[in-house]
N, C-alpha and C positions, 0 to 999 in steps of 0.2 A: 286895374290884375288882382284879384281875389287869389289870397296863397291860403293853402290849407293850413295851421296851425295845429299842433298834438298838442293836446290841453295838460298839465303839471301829473293829472293825476294815471292819466293815460301811462306819458315816459313813466312813473316811476312803474308802475306794474310789469310794463315792459324790460325795466331793470330784474326786477325780483323773478322776472322768468328767464334771466337770463341774454338779453339784451344790454350789452355793456355800453353799444351806441347811446343809448337814453339816458344812463348818468350824466354823458359829457356834453349833451345839450341842455339836460338840466342847469349841468353847472355855468356853462355859457350865456344860457336866457338869464339868469342870476345874481350873475357875475358883477357886474355894474352896481348894483343897490346893494348887495350882501357887501363887497367891499365897502363902498364910499361909509355906509354903514357903521362898520366898525371904524375906521379911519376917523369917521367923526369920534368915534367915543377914545381914540388910543393916541389920534396925533404923532403915531408914528407908522413909515410903510413898512422897515422891517417886520417890526409887533403886528402889526394890520396883515400883513402876508401869511404871515405863521399862523395867527388865531383863523384867517379866512378856509388855510389850510387844513386845520384839524378841526372847520366845523366839517368840509364834506369829507374828512377821513369820518367822524363822528355820521354822518348821515349813511357814507355806505355803509360800515360796519352794522349800526342800527336795522339798516333796510335789506342788510345778508339774513340776520340775524332771526327777518320777520316780526320785528318789533314794532314796527310804525304799522298805524292804522289810521288808514285812508279816506279823508274827512273833506277833502277837496281843500285843503290847506298846508299845503308844501312850504310856499314860502314862508308862513307865519310860523309855521315848525322849525323850519330854520333859521330865520331871525331869533327864536328863543333859546338855539342851541348856542346861535354866535354871539346873544346877551351873557347868557354862562358865561363862556369862554373868556367874555370880555371880562366879567367882575373875577371866574380866578384870576386871571392874567395881575391885576390889581392885587388880590389879595396877596399872590405870591414875589408881587414886588413891593409889599409891603405898604403900599399908600393906602391903603385900608385898611380899620381893624380888622379883625377874623368874631365872626355873629358865632358864641359856643352857646348850642343849644340847650338848656336845661328843662329841669321838669316845670319848672315856676317860668313854662315860656310867655311872655307877652309880644305879638305880633306888631304891638304898636309902640314900643320900650326901643326896638330897633329903629326908628326916624329919628334923629338926632334933630335938635331947633340950631345947633352952635354956626357959626361962622363958615357959607361952604366957597368952597373954590368951582368953579366950571364944574365940574368933571363931575365933583359931589350931585351937582346941582342935579344934573342930568338923571345922576343915578337913584338922587333920593323922588323926583319927578317920576321914573319908571316904578323904582319901586311903590310908591303912592296908585299909579295907575296898575298896576301888578294885585295890589293887596284891594283896591275897589274891583277887579274883576274873579276875587275872591271870593269876594263877600255874596256874590254874585248867586251862588254856587252853594252857600248858606240855608235850609229854613229855613222858612218866613216869619216865623216866631224870631227865628234866633237872630236872622236878619235886619226885621225890625228895631228890638234891643237894644241890636250894637249901634245900628246907624245912630238912633237917638243917643246912647252914651257918646257915643267918640265923636260924631260929626256935629250931633246938638248940643255937646255938656251939656245934657238933661241926669238928673240925680235920680238917683234907684227910686226913687218917692216918687215922681216928678213921673216916670217911667211908667210905673205901678200906677198912678192917677191915667194915663193915658192913653195905657190898652188896657185898663179893668182886671188887671191879674196883682197878685200878693206882691208885694218887693222880692217877698222870700223867689217868687216862681221867676220872677224877670232878672233875678241876682243869677238863678240856676238857667235860665235861658243865656245869659251872657259868661255864665261857665261855658257848657257849650258847645258856644259859638266860638269861643278861644279853642278849646278841645277841637272843634270841628276843623276849625282853621291849619292849626296846625298840622294836622293828618292831610287833609289838602296838600300843607307846604310838604310837607316828606314824601309823600305817594308818586307828587312831581316833577319832585327833586329839582325844587325853586329853591334859588338865594336869594334872600330878605337880608340885606348886609348894608350900613348906615353910613 
């Protein structure tokens, strides 16, 4: 027996247009997965429940303000909100150092290599994944230099030889790559911490 299932994007539109029942369906649909995701990070039922509720309060406020752009990615968007609230939870409970933004921002300096407990390992892996996604948004020339420098550990002299540009051009592309990464991080309110 086939059962008609309304897709998330349709439910989001219905909710924005005044159908309060649509948000209930969305919450019930994603409740188990979101709750499990939060609990896997927090390991505390009360705090998980609080963050779960805060996530959907933020979702509802954003939808009501009309600030949500439907791209067929409702669940990843909700998971990102939950992820940021988990990080906020750790920061507030002083279990993680706060990252202070400065003019000399270096996105890679915030990923430390100290001995990591399981909580910090999970967060470090998420940060590394987030940074890789951010790098994909850079212009090709900047991305190329950044990957060669950071991931391939090449000197600017080697980068210059491999790309056929001057060392100053390679340095400039690296500088602009870091500036653009910073803008992307700030624009999307992404929290990167160690």
